[in-house]
Backbone as JSON, one array per atom type, in Angstrom:
{
  "sequence": "MLRRLVAILTFSRRTECLTGPAKVIDGDTIVVAGQMVRLHGVDGPELDQTFWWRGQEMACGTVDRHAMLTP",
  "N": [[0.84, -1.17, 0.0], [0.64, 2.14, -0.9], [1.45, 5.06, 0.72], [0.64, 8.46, 1.35], [2.1, 11.44, 2.48], [1.97, 14.58, 3.99], [4.16, 17.01, 4.82], [4.98, 19.81, 6.71], [7.47, 22.08, 6.83], [9.49, 24.38, 8.59], [11.73, 26.79, 7.69], [13.67, 29.23, 8.68], [11.56, 31.38, 8.69], [10.34, 30.7, 6.31], [8.0, 28.63, 4.76], [7.74, 25.36, 3.63], [6.12, 22.96, 1.7], [6.04, 19.53, 1.59], [5.22, 16.81, -0.43], [4.21, 13.46, -1.2], [5.27, 9.99, -1.52], [6.25, 8.53, 1.55], [9.18, 7.44, 3.19], [10.03, 5.41, 5.81], [12.59, 5.85, 8.08], [13.51, 5.52, 10.74], [12.16, 5.47, 14.09], [11.71, 8.2, 14.44], [12.3, 9.58, 12.15], [11.73, 10.34, 8.76], [11.68, 10.16, 5.15], [10.69, 12.37, 2.71], [9.88, 13.2, -0.52], [12.6, 13.16, -1.16], [13.72, 14.6, 0.9], [15.03, 14.61, 4.15], [13.17, 14.27, 7.08], [12.76, 15.14, 10.36], [10.75, 14.18, 13.02], [9.06, 16.48, 14.92], [9.4, 16.86, 18.37], [9.5, 14.15, 18.89], [11.37, 11.47, 20.06], [12.62, 8.85, 19.06], [14.0, 5.49, 19.29], [17.19, 4.51, 17.86], [17.73, 2.49, 14.89], [19.41, 0.26, 15.44], [19.31, 0.1, 18.17], [18.87, -1.46, 21.33], [17.14, -2.94, 24.17], [16.8, -4.3, 27.48], [14.26, -6.41, 28.62], [12.35, -8.04, 30.91], [14.32, -10.03, 31.14], [15.04, -10.53, 28.5], [16.63, -9.52, 25.49], [15.51, -6.86, 23.58], [14.73, -5.62, 20.36], [14.33, -2.58, 20.16], [14.54, -0.42, 18.37], [13.92, -1.53, 15.86], [11.34, -2.45, 16.35], [10.07, -0.02, 16.87], [10.31, 1.26, 14.35], [8.74, -0.48, 12.82], [6.27, 0.04, 13.98], [5.83, 2.6, 13.02], [5.33, 2.04, 10.38], [2.99, 0.65, 10.39], [-0.44, 0.91, 9.78]],
  "CA": [[0.0, 0.0, 0.0], [1.41, 3.37, -0.99], [0.86, 6.11, 1.55], [1.1, 9.82, 1.06], [2.27, 12.24, 3.69], [2.26, 15.99, 3.77], [4.95, 17.54, 5.93], [5.24, 21.24, 6.6], [8.72, 22.38, 7.5], [9.77, 25.8, 8.67], [13.14, 27.14, 7.56], [13.84, 30.68, 8.82], [10.37, 32.15, 8.27], [9.81, 30.22, 5.04], [7.34, 27.34, 4.92], [7.79, 24.54, 2.43], [5.24, 21.8, 1.82], [6.54, 18.35, 0.89], [4.2, 15.79, -0.63], [4.67, 12.28, -1.91], [5.45, 8.8, -0.7], [7.18, 8.67, 2.67], [9.97, 6.26, 3.54], [10.36, 5.44, 7.23], [13.98, 5.54, 8.37], [13.44, 4.96, 12.09], [10.97, 5.91, 14.81], [11.5, 9.65, 14.46], [12.82, 10.17, 10.92], [11.18, 9.86, 7.5], [12.14, 10.89, 3.97], [9.58, 12.74, 1.83], [10.37, 13.95, -1.69], [14.05, 13.24, -1.1], [14.13, 15.42, 2.04], [14.94, 13.95, 5.45], [12.29, 15.01, 7.98], [12.76, 14.68, 11.74], [9.45, 14.48, 13.62], [9.21, 17.41, 16.03], [8.92, 16.39, 19.68], [9.58, 12.69, 18.97], [12.73, 10.97, 20.23], [12.55, 7.4, 18.95], [15.29, 4.81, 19.32], [17.85, 4.25, 16.59], [17.39, 1.15, 14.4], [20.2, -0.8, 16.07], [19.22, 0.22, 19.63], [18.16, -2.55, 22.02], [17.0, -2.8, 25.62], [16.48, -5.56, 28.16], [12.94, -6.42, 29.23], [12.03, -9.36, 31.46], [15.4, -10.97, 30.88], [15.29, -10.73, 27.07], [17.04, -8.33, 24.74], [14.49, -6.49, 22.6], [15.19, -4.69, 19.32], [13.35, -1.5, 20.23], [14.61, 0.39, 17.15], [13.19, -2.24, 14.8], [9.93, -2.45, 16.75], [9.6, 1.34, 16.69], [10.19, 1.48, 12.9], [7.58, -1.24, 12.38], [5.08, 0.76, 14.43], [5.64, 3.74, 12.11], [4.84, 1.52, 9.11], [1.69, 0.01, 10.58], [-1.53, 1.9, 9.76]],
  "C": [[0.89, 1.24, 0.0], [0.71, 4.44, -0.18], [1.42, 7.45, 1.14], [1.13, 10.59, 2.37], [2.55, 13.67, 3.28], [2.99, 16.49, 5.01], [5.2, 19.01, 5.69], [6.47, 21.54, 7.46], [8.93, 23.89, 7.52], [11.27, 26.03, 8.65], [13.24, 28.67, 7.58], [12.72, 31.49, 8.16], [9.8, 31.73, 6.93], [9.18, 28.85, 5.27], [7.34, 26.61, 3.59], [6.9, 23.32, 2.67], [5.81, 20.66, 0.97], [5.4, 17.36, 0.75], [4.81, 14.62, -1.38], [4.81, 11.1, -0.97], [6.5, 9.05, 0.38], [7.89, 7.35, 2.91], [10.37, 6.4, 5.0], [11.8, 5.01, 7.42], [14.08, 4.88, 9.75], [12.23, 5.58, 12.79], [10.71, 7.39, 14.83], [12.0, 10.35, 13.2], [12.17, 9.51, 9.71], [11.83, 10.65, 6.36], [10.92, 11.11, 3.09], [10.17, 13.58, 0.71], [11.88, 14.16, -1.64], [14.59, 14.07, 0.05], [13.97, 14.64, 3.33], [14.15, 14.85, 6.39], [12.37, 14.36, 9.35], [11.42, 15.1, 12.35], [9.65, 15.31, 14.88], [8.63, 16.82, 17.32], [8.96, 14.89, 19.86], [11.04, 12.29, 19.08], [12.67, 9.45, 20.24], [13.93, 6.78, 18.98], [15.87, 4.64, 17.92], [17.58, 2.81, 16.18], [18.14, 0.04, 15.12], [20.13, -0.78, 17.59], [18.39, -0.93, 20.21], [17.99, -2.18, 23.49], [16.63, -4.16, 26.19], [15.13, -5.43, 28.84], [12.6, -7.85, 29.63], [13.06, -10.41, 31.06], [15.7, -11.24, 29.41], [15.7, -9.42, 26.42], [16.02, -8.08, 23.63], [15.08, -5.47, 21.62], [14.22, -3.53, 19.23], [13.38, -0.61, 18.99], [13.82, -0.22, 16.01], [11.69, -2.24, 15.1], [9.32, -1.06, 16.52], [9.38, 1.67, 15.2], [8.95, 0.75, 12.37], [6.27, -0.52, 12.78], [4.79, 1.97, 13.53], [5.05, 3.27, 10.78], [3.44, 0.96, 9.18], [0.58, 1.07, 10.62], [-2.37, 1.85, 11.02]]
}
């Protein structure tokens, strides 16, 4: 399924609108129209980041990326 995303970015008083398919990089970064977009106020784990939960190592970066891809 192809999704479309509209991102509005502010660069020194100028607003630019990006449209088109979005590619999820990790839990807080996407690429739209060839431009890397960091989600404001979101601090997701990096893709290779892990943590321990109930005695098991979990790939939180991969899980976070998957959550961004799931509708």
